Residue, then its C-alpha position, 0 to 999 in steps of 0.5 A: m957193784n954194790t946194792y946201792e950202785a945197783i939202785f941207779s943202774r939196774k932194770s927189770i928183765r923179763r927175758f931169760l936164758w934157759e941155763k942153770l946157775e952154779w949152785e954156789m951162786i944160788s946158795d949165795i943168794l939164799e944166804y944173803a936173803n936169810n940174813l937180811p934184817m927185817l924192816i918191821k920186827g916180829i913178822p916171820v917170813e920164809y923164802k922158797l926157791v923154785s927151779n923151772i930147770e928140772k921141773k916146770q913149776g912156772f907161774r900162771g896169769p897174764f903177767s907171768v914171766k917164764a924164767p929158770y928160777y923164782l924166789c918166793i916170799s911168804s909171810e905171816e899176815k901182820e900189820d904192814y907185812l906187805i911193806n916188810a916183804g917188799y923191803l926184803m925182796q927189793q934188797i934181794n932184787l938189787y943183790i941179784a942185779s949186782k951179780g950181773l943177773g937179770a930179775c923182775f918182780l912177778g906182780a899178779a902172776n899166780p904160783g898155783k895152789e900146789l906151790k902155795n901149799t908148800m909155803k910155810y906162810e901166806y904167799v906174798i910175791a916172787l922174783a923171777f931171775g936168771k941169766t939173760s942176754d939182755p943188758v942188765f944195766r942202764d943209765s938212770s936217766q932212761a928210767k921212766r919215772l915221774p918228775e920229782s915235782d910230781v912226788v916230792v913237796y919240799k917244805e924246807e931247804v934240805s941237803s944234797d944227801i937228802k935229795q940223793i936219797l929221794t932220787a934213789a927212792r923214786l927209782a924204785p920199780s913198782s907194779i905197772n910202774s904206778q909209783p904210788w909214793r909221795f913225800v913231804v920233806y922238812k929238814n928233820r923229817i920226811h913224811i911218806f904217803a901212798k897215793k890212793n887208788n880209785k874204786l876201779f883199781s882197788y885191787m891194786d891196794y895189795y901191790k901198792m903196799i909191796n911197792m911202798g916197801i920196795m921204795l923204802c928199801n931204796l931209800l934206806l939203802a941210800a941213807e946208809e950209804l950216805w951216812v944219813d941217820l934215819s929212824i922210822t916212826k908213825q905220827e898219830n896225828l897223821k895216822s888218824k887223819q883222812f887225806q883226800s888223795n893219799e894215805y899216810i904210811c910213816t915218817l922218817l926222822i932225820g938225825 
């Protein structure tokens, strides 16, 4: 299984076996992470492996997950750094799944001050991962996702490959399954928006941007697999415009 195939079959795992992974497997995951291309160039990041096996260094908080291993990402705080971090971590998430291991994102879980102080940059998010007795895969029809009609507006007829790419994007995991992404689709471009949170949920804005990066990972991996040429840009007329329910993120040019 490759990472593209994992998009359609992986599921988030929150119960793990308390077993060591072979060092070769851990080393392979770290090497994969350290060789990933950035979505946005010029944003330094650092990955940090945390083992709970030898010494308990678990994350705290109501949304924490007890796992034998965590992979954290820290980043310089530049424009779109949260999107970039989400994009990178979803690639690792899919890679871990392709190896038959369980993984899930840790949203509001807190790594603690002591662990944060060991990171080179500002902590963004982490993946819990390890061996599990739960099924790592499921049919994509079992994923609880909003129907296409709720998140995609087709302005023109598009190819089956573009529709498959958007299906991959919609299958992305998100914080509390919020699925903030919205798409306006033309033959030659896809405008991407994020749904605005109301004031009561403004604290979710941080995670929303990470979620958008996670979704873009799925979308761009699918485009690469299907040999669809996409390039990312931001259109000034949309960037400066105020929308009632959504905020503009970027545009993907097709071809």
